[in-house]
C-alpha positions as CSV (number, residue, x, y, z in Angstrom):
1,Q,0.0,0.0,0.0
2,V,1.3,3.4,-1.0
3,Q,-0.1,6.6,0.5
4,L,0.1,9.7,-1.5
5,V,-0.4,13.0,0.2
6,E,-0.9,16.1,-1.9
7,S,-0.6,19.8,-1.1
8,G,-0.4,23.2,-2.8
9,G,-3.7,23.6,-4.5
10,G,-5.7,26.7,-4.2
11,L,-7.2,29.7,-6.0
12,V,-5.1,31.9,-8.2
13,Q,-5.7,34.5,-10.9
14,A,-4.9,33.9,-14.5
15,G,-1.2,34.3,-15.1
16,G,-0.3,33.2,-11.6
17,S,1.6,30.3,-10.4
18,L,1.2,27.3,-8.0
19,R,3.4,24.4,-7.0
20,L,1.8,21.1,-6.1
21,S,3.6,18.6,-4.0
22,C,2.9,14.9,-3.4
23,V,4.7,12.9,-0.7
24,A,4.7,9.1,-1.0
25,S,4.9,6.7,1.9
26,T,6.7,3.9,0.1
27,S,10.3,2.9,0.9
28,I,11.0,2.3,-2.8
29,F,9.8,5.7,-4.1
30,K,12.9,5.8,-6.4
31,L,11.5,2.8,-8.3
32,Y,8.2,4.4,-9.1
33,D,7.1,6.3,-12.2
34,M,5.2,9.3,-11.0
35,G,2.7,11.6,-12.6
36,W,0.1,14.3,-12.3
37,H,-3.4,13.9,-13.7
38,R,-6.4,16.3,-13.7
39,Q,-10.1,16.2,-14.1
40,A,-12.4,19.1,-14.7
41,P,-16.2,18.8,-14.5
42,G,-17.5,17.3,-17.7
43,N,-14.1,16.2,-18.8
44,Q,-12.1,12.9,-18.8
45,R,-9.3,12.5,-16.4
46,E,-6.1,13.4,-18.4
47,L,-2.4,13.0,-17.9
48,V,-0.8,16.4,-17.3
49,A,2.8,15.4,-16.7
50,A,4.8,12.3,-15.9
51,I,8.3,11.6,-14.7
52,T,9.9,8.1,-14.8
53,R,12.1,6.6,-12.2
54,G,15.0,7.5,-14.5
55,G,14.0,11.1,-14.7
56,D,12.5,11.3,-18.2
57,T,9.5,13.6,-18.4
58,N,6.6,14.1,-20.7
59,Y,3.7,16.6,-20.8
60,A,0.3,17.2,-22.2
61,D,0.4,19.6,-25.1
62,S,-1.9,21.9,-23.3
63,V,0.6,22.5,-20.5
64,K,4.0,22.1,-22.2
65,G,6.1,25.2,-21.6
66,R,4.1,26.2,-18.6
67,F,4.3,23.3,-16.2
68,T,7.3,21.4,-14.9
69,I,7.3,18.1,-13.2
70,S,10.2,17.1,-10.9
71,R,11.1,14.7,-8.2
72,D,13.2,14.6,-5.1
73,N,13.8,10.9,-4.2
74,A,15.5,11.9,-0.9
75,K,12.2,13.4,0.2
76,N,9.8,10.9,-1.5
77,T,8.2,13.8,-3.2
78,V,7.1,14.7,-6.7
79,Y,6.3,18.3,-7.7
80,L,4.3,20.1,-10.3
81,Q,5.3,23.7,-10.9
82,M,2.5,25.5,-12.7
83,N,3.2,28.8,-14.2
84,N,1.1,31.2,-16.4
85,L,-2.0,29.5,-15.2
86,K,-5.2,29.7,-17.3
87,P,-8.8,29.3,-16.4
88,E,-8.8,26.1,-18.5
89,D,-6.4,24.6,-16.0
90,T,-9.1,24.6,-13.3
91,A,-9.5,21.0,-12.2
92,V,-8.9,18.5,-9.5
93,Y,-5.3,17.4,-9.7
94,Y,-4.3,13.9,-8.7
95,C,-0.9,12.5,-7.9
96,N,-0.2,9.0,-9.3
97,A,2.5,6.4,-8.7
98,N,3.1,3.3,-10.8
99,W,5.4,0.3,-10.3
100,R,5.2,-3.1,-12.0
101,G,1.6,-2.8,-12.9
102,Y,0.5,-1.3,-9.6
103,A,-1.1,2.1,-9.6
104,Y,-1.8,4.4,-6.7
105,W,-3.7,7.7,-6.5
106,G,-3.7,10.6,-4.2
107,Q,-6.9,12.2,-2.9
108,G,-6.8,15.1,-5.3
109,T,-6.3,18.8,-4.7
110,Q,-8.4,21.5,-6.2
111,V,-6.8,24.1,-8.5
112,T,-9.0,27.0,-9.5
113,V,-7.9,29.7,-11.8
114,S,-10.0,32.9,-12.1
115,S,-10.1,35.1,-15.2
């Protein structure tokens, strides 16, 4: 069982920034591929950004150039730095961990961007 605890969500104006954090309880955090997903009302849950255990990253086209995913294995933490936020980024953001076919999800944190 892997517990994922998220923080950093909130309300910001368009053009502002937020940094989301996700702390994992597993002792083998360094072996997990990590990611951030989001879901807005009426939309499917979508991948926002991912980072492999080797440090490779990928992003949704809608956030490329604005969001940055990173990880600190010493702190069992994955981050999502979100800059130049847009109202379209408003959603519940979920932390995700994957290892050998196992998938774990955080509780979600609300990000609201006002215009």
